N, C-alpha and C positions, 0 to 999 in steps of 0.2 A: 128688733131689727134696726140696724144702723142706717145712716143716711145713704151710704153708697149702695147697700143692698136694695133699699127702697127705690132709688133712682134706676138701678139696673132692672128690677122687676117691672118698673113703669115702662122702660124701653121695650121689654118683651110684650107687655100688655098692649102697648100702642100698635105694634105690628099685628098682633092677634085681632085687634079691632079694625084693621085695614089701613093703618097709616103707612105712608111711604117708608118711614123709618130710615131715611137717608142719613148716613153718618160718614164723615170723611176724616180720616186720621193721617197724621204724618208720624207713623210709629218709629220708635228708636231701634231700627234694624240696621244691619250692615249692608246697606244698599249696594255698595261697590262689589262686595262679595257675591251678593245675589245676582247682580247683573252679569258678573263674570261667569258664574255657573250657567246662567241662561245662554250666554254667548257660546259656551262649550256645547250645549245641547243643540244650538242652532247651526253649528258648523257642518262642513261637508261630511264628516265622518258619521254623523247621526241622521243624515237626510232620510235614510230608509226606515227610520223608526217613527216618523211623523205620519199622522193620518190627515188626509185632505178633508176640508169642510167647504161648504158653498162660499165662504168668505175668506178662506185662508187655510191654515193648518193648525193642528193641535197635537200635543204630546203630554200624556198618553191619549189614546183614542177616547172620544166622548162615549158615554153610555146611551146617547141619543142617536137613533137611526142606524143601529147595527144589531147583530144577534149575539147571544151570550157567548157562544164558542169563539167567535171572532174577537170579541172584546177581551175575554180572558186570555186568549192566546197572545194578543197584542201586549198585554201587561207583562208576559214572561220575557219580552224582548227589551225591556227598559234598561238603560244603563244605570244599574242600581247604585253604584258608588256616588255618582253625581246627584241622583234622585235623593239619596239619603242625606247628602250634604244640604240640599235645598230644603228637605224636610226639617232639618234642625235649624238652619239659618233663617228660613222664611216661615214655614208653617207652624212650627212649635210656638214661636212668640205670638203670632196672630191668633192661634187657637186660644192661648191664654187671654188675649185681649177680648176675644168674643165671649169667653167664659165670664170674664169680669163685667162686660157690657150688658150681658143678658142674665147675669146671676145664675148661669147654668153651665155645667161642665161639658166640654166637647169630648166625645168618645168616637173611636173609629167604627167603621162598618165592616162586617165580614160576610162573605157569601155563605150559603148553606154548608159548603164544604170546609169552611174555616179560613178561607183566603182573605187577607186584608185588602180592602179596596182603596184606591187612591182618593185623597181628599182634595186635590187641586190638580190643575193642568197648566202647562205653558201654552199660550195661544198667540199666534202671529197672524196679523191681518195682511192679506195680499194687497199690493198697490191698487188703488181704486175699489178695494173691497168695502162692503158695508153690510150691516145686519138690519133687515127690515123690521118694522114695528111688530112687536110680539110681547106676550108675557109668558112666563115659563109653563103655566098651565096649558098653553096651546100645544106644547110638545110632550106632555106627560104620557100620552098614549104611545109615544115612540121611545120612551125612556125605560131602559132595562131595570133600573132600580125602582122607579115608581110603579111599574107594572108587576113587579114581583118575580121577574125572570131570574134574578140572581140571589134574592133574599126575600124574606117575608117583610114587606114594608109596614112600618108602624109609625107613620109620620102624622103630625098635626097638619091637617089640610089648610089651615089658615096661616101657616108660617112657612113660606118658601122664599128664601132670600138668595141673592147673588152677592158674591164678594169679588172685588177686582183690586189687584195691586199693580201699579204702574212700573213696568220695567224700562220701557222706552216709548216715547210719544212719536206719532207719525209727524213728518214734516208739516203736513197740512191735514186738517180734518180729524176724524176719529173720535169726535165728542160723543158722549153718552147723552141722549135726549129723552126726556120724559114727555110722552105724547100729550097728556092732558094739560100740562102747563106750558109746554114748549121750552122748559128749562133745560139748559145744556151744561154739561160738566166735561171739561178736558182733564183727563187723568194724567197728572204729571208724574215723572219718575219718583219713586219713593212714597207716593200717596196710596192709601188704602181706602176703598169705598165699599160700603155695604148698603143694600137697599132691598125693599120688598118687591122682588121681581115676579113673584107669583101672581100678584093682583094688579100691578101697575104696568101698563104698556110702555115700552121703551124701544129705542133703536140706537144703532151706532152709525154715525155719519160716515160717508165715504172718505177714504184717505187719499192723500196725494203726496208726491215728492219722493225722494230717494230713501228717506228713513221710514221704517215700518212701525206700525203700532204693535207693541209686544206687551202682554200682560200675563200675570199669574192669577188664576181665579178658580172659582167653583161655586157650588150651591151650598147653602147653609140651611139645615132643617132642624126643627124642634120635634122630638119624638111625641107620640100620641099621649103619653102619660106626663109630659112636661117635666121630665126628670133629667134629660140630657139633650145636647145638640149633636148633630152629625153633619159632616161635610162630605161631598162626593162630586165627581165630574162624569 
């Protein structure tokens, strides 16, 4: 086992042991291209494709707080050409980064009917919006993927992470805060953050000003046999 693999396995083991596992990268991505694609999705032509959340809106719809038929129908409406471009420009490189960091390959998830599920979403926070203290386990009972409504879940219960990529920062606020320590992180454009969201309570501070907080993100799971990682939203 080489030093890189040993370090990567240590990162995975630390999360399994309950560590916050907070890692922040400035990945070598084409941020200008990513931001432009996100702007396309945020323009007036695509307003009807977004789903409302208590703190803003998301594209595609989250698997939390909806039913399977509505979730799957919403996926059929996605502007596939732009989504595919973001998949290649944004997600493919960070999936490779996650694979290297945790010494485990990222594999897609499919429904029982064989439909591929999205690995990430574009999220925009409304002016004054905030996300209250929580950890992801709080919402597992409302999560179509965690409950098995879409597929047979086979996840390692001790490994439930979130990842966030900064597209645009709010004029004011929008910091990610970890409740136990009070530590805050402002996610700047082009930064990628991953942390153990399943076991560590966190919140997003209220935003203000004309510029909105916009991120690309999702959940990162280890499968139960510890042979691959999965991302979903």
